[in-house]
N, C-alpha and C positions, 0 to 999 in steps of 0.2 A: 504494500500500500504506500503510495507516494502522495505528496501534497506540495502546493506551490504558494508562495506569498509574493505579491507585487507591491512595491512602494513607488509612489508618484506624486510629486508636487504638481498639482493640476492647475494652479493659478486661476482660481474661480471655477468651481465645479458646475455651476449652472451655465456659465458661458461655454464651457468645454465638454458638456455632457455628450455631444456627438462623438468626440474622440475617446471618451471613456467607454462608450458602447462599442466603438471600433476595436479598442484593445480587448475588451471582454469577449466579444464574439469571435475574435481570431485566436486569442491565447488562453482564455478561460482559467485564470488563476483561481485557486480555491479561496484565497483571502486577498482582498484589495485594500491597501492602506493609502489614503489620500492626505495630502497636506495643502495648506493655503486654500482651503475650500471657500473662504470669504462669504459665508452665509450663516445666518442664525439657525438654530436647530429646527425651528418650525417651518423654515423654507427649504430645508435640505431636500434634494430630489431623490427621495428614497424609492418612489414608485418604479422608475425605470430600472433601478438596480434589482429590486425584488422581482420584476418581470423577467430578468435574466438569471434568476436563481439565487440571488444573494438575500436570503430570508433573514439573516442575522446582521443587523446594522447598529452600530453605536457611534454617536457623533458628539463632538464638542466644538461648537461653533460660536461665532460672533459676527455681527453685521460688518461687512466690508473688509475685514482684516483677518489674517491668521486662519485658524480652524483646522481640525484634524478629524478623520473619520476612518472607521474600519467596517468594511462590508464583506461578509463571509458566507460561504456555503456550509461551513462547519459551525455548529452551535457555539456561541460565545456566552460566557458567564463572568461574574465578578468584575464588571467594568469599573474603572477607576480613572479619575482625572486629578493630576497633580498640578497645583498652581505654583509653578516655578517663579521665583523672585517676588511672589505675592502681589502681582500687579493685575491679576484677573484676566490675563490673555489666554486664549484657547490654543495652547501649544503642545498639549500632551493628552494622550488617552491610552489606556491599556485594558486588556481583557484576558481571560483564560479560555483556552480551547484544549481539546484532547485529541490525540492522534496516536495510533499504535500503542495503546496502553500507557501513553506518556502525557503528563499534564504540562502545558506550556503557557507561560505568561508572555504575551505579546505587547510590546510598547511601541507606540507610534508618536514620533516627535517632529515638531517644526521649531528648530532653533532660530532665534533672532538673526537677521541678516547682518546687522551691525552698522548700517550706514556706510558712508564713503571714506571717512577720515579715521585711520586706526590710532586714535588718541582719545582716551576716555575723558581727559581734562577739557576737551573742546567738543567732544561728540558723545553725548549721553547714550546714544544708541549702541555705541561700541562698548561702553561700560556695562550696559545691560546685557549684552551678549557674553561678555567675560564673566559676569556674575551668574548667568544662567549655566554656563559650562562648569563653573565652580560647584554649583549645586548638583549638577549631574554626576559629579565624582562620588556621591554617596549612593548611587544606584548600582547594586550588585547583581551580576548575572546569576549568582547562586543565592540570592537573598531570600528565597522562599523554600521551605522544606519540600523535598520530593517534587520539585517543579523546575523544569528547564525554562530557558528564557530566550526570546528573540527581540531585538531592538531594531527598528527600521525608521527611516524618515529622511527629511531634508535637514541635515545637521549644519548646513551652510559653512562648512569648513572642508577644505581639501588638504588632508594632513600630511601626505607624503610628497616627496619631490616630483614624482611622475604622476601625481594626481592633478597636475596643472600643465598647461602647454609650455610654460617657461618658468621654471623655479626662480631663476635670478630676477626676471622682470616682475614677478608677482610677490616678492618678499615684503613689499610695502603696500600691497593691495589687500583690502579686507577680504577674508576667507583663506588667506595663505600666509598671514604674518606669523612670525615665530611664536608670539604669545598665544595665538589661537591654535596653531597646529600642536604646540607642546601641550596646551590645555586639553585638547581632544584626545591626544594619545594618552594623557594621564587619566582621563575618564575611562578609557579602554583598559588601561593597566590596573587601576585601582578596583575596577568593577569586574576584572577577570573576563572581559568580553573578547570574543574572537571576531576579527574582521573577515567576514565570510567572502567578501568580494575579492580579497587578496589571497584567499586560500588556494585557488587554482590559477591565479594570475600573479606572476612575480612582481615585487615592488619595483623592479627595473623596467616594467612595461607601462606605457601610458594607458590611463583608464579614466574616461570622462562620463559624466551623466548630465551635464549642463552646458549649453552654448548660448551666449548672450543674444538678446534681441537686437543689440546695437550693430552686430556684424552684418555687412551687406550681403555676404555669401558665407553663412556660418559653416557650411559643409566644406567649402574650398579652403577657408581660413583654418578651420578645425582648432580654434583657440578655446578648448574646453576646460572644464574643471570637474572633479569628482566631489560633488556636494551632497549626493544622496548615498545612503549607507544601509547595509544590512549586517548586523552583528548577532552573535548568539553566545549562549553558555557553551563551555568546552565540550560537553557531552553530545551536542548536536553537530559538532564539526565533522565527525566521520560519516554523518548521514546526509551531508550536502552532496548532491549529484552534480549540480552546475548552477552558474549564475548567468542570466541573460540581461544584457543592456540593449533595449530596443531603440537603437539610434535613429532608425527610420521615422520614429514618431515625432522627432524634431521637425520633420518636413511635412507632417500632416497639415490639413487645413486648420487655420487658426490654432496653432500649436502652443503648448506651454514651452517655456525655455528649458525645462527639465524633461527628461525622458523616463519611461518606466524601467524599473530594475526588478527582476524576478529571481527569487531563489527557489530551486527545486530540491526537495528532500525525499529520501527513500523510506520515510517512516509510514 
């Protein structure tokens, strides 16, 4: 028995529901995690997802900004929302599902982007991002008894040298500054998380999930960053079959600037 989980920053789920349907009809992930849904809970487009077989939906949204959601073919229980930094933003949701006699806690995150200036003294958004990452360091992959864990989402940081198109040119650009990359790697280390996207792709190889809207020809320029992530507790590592980054979705009609990333497990 296998299952798949897709994470995707959709950049407004109501605006881009046609490409969500395109993804689902073609790839049919068992669980779909969306970020930046930009919609309050009462207006979330649950009906088309249920029509495609996603009977289990948990959402944490707000008007116009942020927002995370999990839509699943597998039953979900024990949904939880953590208010990181205590500002009331809809940036985290989690739930329990069971697969192969295994209990799994699934976390879905949308980490703050951090603005344009990597200096918290003049850019409060950057300070907020660093504080958010600091709080994430308390999240443990093995934090619940007899429970595995998966963490997905738009973490808005490309932590490794080859997670960006030019390490040297992006060292002072928000998402790849040393204080951010070291912070995210520390989240991973302290929480005993596995970086599943790098389990079968060496750190020496380029790996991107985001291409800016500002590029005239994003595909030709290929100036990407790996901002979207899938992590797990160590016990799930051996069960990862493959990771798929659906780069073609960046060229779909009215696309998000992020593309779907799917992990396939053999549980």
